[in-house]
C-alpha positions, 0 to 999 in steps of 0.5 A, spaced: 351 147 509 350 145 516 353 149 522 360 145 522 361 147 514 359 154 515 364 155 521 369 152 517 367 156 511 368 162 515 374 161 518 377 159 511 374 166 509 378 170 515 384 166 513 384 168 506 382 175 508 388 176 512 393 173 507 390 178 502 392 184 507 399 181 508 400 181 501 398 188 500 402 190 506 408 186 503 407 189 496 407 196 499 414 195 503 417 192 496 416 199 493 418 199 486 420 192 485 413 189 487 411 189 480 416 184 478 414 178 482 408 174 480 403 177 485 396 176 481 390 176 485 386 174 479 383 167 480 385 163 474 381 157 476 374 157 479 369 152 481 362 153 479 358 149 485 361 142 484 364 143 477 371 144 477 376 145 472 381 139 471 388 141 468 393 137 466 400 138 470 403 139 463 398 144 460 400 152 461 394 156 463 396 164 463 395 168 469 390 172 466 386 167 463 380 165 466 378 157 466 371 156 470 367 150 472 366 144 468 373 145 463 378 139 462 384 141 459 389 136 456 397 134 456 401 140 453 395 144 451 396 152 452 390 157 454 393 164 453 393 171 456 386 174 457 382 167 455 375 166 458 373 158 458 366 158 462 364 151 463 358 153 467 351 150 464 355 145 460 362 142 459 368 144 455 373 139 453 380 140 450 385 135 448 392 135 448 397 139 444 392 145 443 393 152 443 387 157 445 390 164 443 390 170 447 383 174 448 379 168 446 372 166 449 370 159 449 363 158 452 357 152 451 350 152 450 344 150 455 339 151 450 338 153 443 332 154 438 333 147 436 332 145 443 339 142 443 344 142 449 351 143 446 358 142 450 364 145 446 369 139 444 376 141 442 380 136 439 388 134 439 393 139 436 388 144 434 390 152 433 385 157 435 387 164 433 387 170 437 380 173 439 376 167 437 369 166 439 367 158 440 360 157 442 357 150 443 361 147 437 366 141 436 373 142 433 376 136 431 383 134 431 388 138 427 383 143 425 385 151 425 380 157 427 383 163 425 384 170 429 377 173 430 373 168 427 366 166 431 363 159 431 356 158 433 352 153 436 352 146 433 358 148 428 363 142 426 370 143 424 372 137 421 380 134 422 385 138 417 379 144 416 380 151 416 376 157 418 379 163 416 380 169 420 374 174 421 369 168 419 362 168 422 360 160 422 353 160 422 349 155 427 349 147 425 354 148 419 359 143 418 366 144 415 369 138 411 376 136 412 381 139 407 377 145 406 378 153 407 371 157 409 371 164 410 367 170 410 360 173 413 356 168 413 362 163 412 362 159 405 367 154 402 373 158 399 378 153 396 381 146 398 387 146 403 394 145 400 398 139 403 403 145 405 397 148 409 395 142 412 402 141 415 403 148 417 397 146 422 400 141 425 407 145 426 403 151 429 400 147 434 407 144 436 410 151 436 405 153 441 406 147 445 414 149 445 412 156 446 408 155 452 413 151 456 417 158 455 412 162 458 410 157 463 418 157 466 418 165 465 411 165 470 415 161 475 421 165 476 422 168 482 425 175 484 432 173 485 432 169 478 429 176 475 434 180 478 440 176 476 437 175 469 437 183 468 444 183 470 446 178 465 442 182 460 445 188 461 452 185 461 451 182 455 447 187 451 454 191 449 457 185 447 461 186 440 462 179 437 467 181 431 471 186 436 472 180 441 474 175 436 479 180 433 483 180 440 482 173 442 476 173 447 470 168 447 464 171 451 459 165 451 452 167 452 449 164 459 444 159 458 439 163 462 439 168 456 438 163 450 431 161 448 430 154 444 431 154 437 424 153 436 422 160 439 427 163 434 427 159 428 431 164 424 437 163 429 440 157 426 439 160 419 443 166 421 449 162 424 450 158 417 450 164 413 
């Protein structure tokens, strides 16, 4: 870095430090209300030298997630709370409509016993359950990785295959399409049913919809949060049966109505 570049960097550092100091002062002045705003000092997206994350504008990355280095996230995908995607010594690619659920870890391999340099490639409409670990592996479109599963270097999970919760899939294992593997080490358990294959696609779609709700919630400012708090208090004691007896109709404000795909039993309750 030359003299000019160093000077610009130093000025930028001073400006950021000043901004952080003002932020801390503002939090103190807000008293008991400061926590209700999205005042996160956490770096969700972080460069590593010249490697930077590329995130589609329609993807959701939770505020507490960490997306670091050479990571690409496609349209409608979601990276949930506490996840770490670290593309420092190789790259991570995530397709469209895929969900990486809370506290999962995705990393890459610079070198291993086989001498291979392995990125981590995750396709479209993939579901990766909570607290899973994916390291230098490939997960094809519409595959399913269960909660707490671990996929090691060189693993390939084919389309419509499922890794059971808690499974440990050893290096260079290939899980064929339509099969369920589980255990430690993971072994073939059985074939997937047609209903289970359909569930994998449905799960990915549900998470894409849910991610939009969370993205909207995270974008709300103080005024919106306070307004909805008042509305919830007002409608918390609503008695629909009593209201109908005395001829009062009290419609729930749109702000308090979740989409049907978030509460799938809502329509069933209405019809019963």
